[in-house]
N, C-alpha and C positions, 0 to 999 in steps of 0.2 A: 253871475254866470253859473256858479256852481248850482244854484237853485234851479236854473233853467235846465241844466243837464239832468238833475234828479227828476225834474218834472217830465222831461222827455222819456226817461226810462219808465216812469210810472205809466205813461200812456201808451207805451209800446204794447201792442196786443200780443198775447202769447200764441205761439203756434199750437194748433190743435194736433193731436196725435193722429197720424194717418197710417194706412196699411203699409206705405213705403217706409215709415219710421220703424214699424215693427219688423219689417224685412231687414232693414239696416241693423237693427239691434240683434236679430237672429243671426245675421251674417257675421256681426262682430263676435257674438258668443261662439259661433261655429269656428271662426278664425282663432279666437282665444283658446278654444278647446283643442284645435289642431296644434297651436303653439305649445300648449301644455303637454299634449301627447308627444310632440317632438322633443320637448325638454326632458320629459320622463324617459323617452327612448334614448336620448343622448346620455342621460344619467345611467341608465341600464347598460348602455354600451361602455361607458366609462367604468362602471362596476365590473363588467365582464372583462374589460382590458386589465383592470387591477387584479381580478381573480387570476387571469392568465399570467400576469406578471408575477403574482405571488406564487402561483403553481410552479413557474419556472424557477423562482428562488428556492422553493421547497425541493423541487427536483434536483437543483444544483446541490443543495445541502444533502439530499439523499444520495446523489452521485458521489459526493465526498465521503459519506459514511460507507457506501458500498465499495468505493475505491480503497478506503482505509481498511475495511475488512478483507478485501482481496489481497492487499499488500501484506497485511498481517498473516494471512494464510500462506502466502508465498514465503514470507520471512520464516515462519515456522517450518515449512518444508525445507528451506535452505539450511536452517539450523540443524534439523534432523539429519539431512544429508551430510553436513559438515561433521556432525558427531559420529555418524556411521563411518565416514572416511577416516576420521581421527582414530576410531577404534580399530579399523582395518590396518592403518599405519602402525599403531602400537602393537597389534598382533604380529604384523610382519617384522617389526623390529625385534620382538621377543623370539620369533622363529629364527631369524638370522643370528641373534645372540646365542640361542641354544645350539644352532648348527656350528657356529664359530667355536663355542666351548667344546663341542664334540670333536671338532677337528684338532683343537689344542690338546685335548685329552689323548686323542689317538697319536698325535705327534709326540707327546710326552712318553706314552707307552713305547712307541717305536724307538725313541731316544734311549729309554731305560734298557730296552732289549739290546739295542746296538751297543750301549755302554757295557752291559753284562758280557756280551760276546767279546768286546774289546778287552775288558778286564780278564776274561777267561783266557784270551789269547796271550795277554801280557803275562799272566800267571804261568801259562804253559811254556812261554818263552823263558821265563825266569827259571823254571824247573829244568828246562832243557839246557839252559846255560849252566846251571848248577851241576847237572849230571855230566855234562861234557867237561866241566872244570874238574869234577871229582875223578874222572877217568883219565885224564891227561896228567902226566907227571910234570911237576914244576921244576 
């Protein structure tokens, strides 16, 4: 039976190429070309999507760098402001200290003056008492 099948295949006449076969082939090639264009288009779109995604990542990284620089600038400004305030505070403490020392010195001078007046009065009283004692008979 295998021989009969082979024999049948040998005797099957081959189709002749016709214009419709060429049309089918051209249509297949055209469809294949369209499929290839679509595939390339999808690949390009995928590449574009990847580019957009990568650009977003780069932009995020850039935003972090920009944010870092902005924060660093703000930190520098805050540090400078803090140093300025610290200097102003120290200057104010020095001014108040000098003013306090001035008040203490003035108080000391007033005390010394008052003490001298008091001692002068005491001496005057002593002399007055001595002179009264010398004039009065005992």
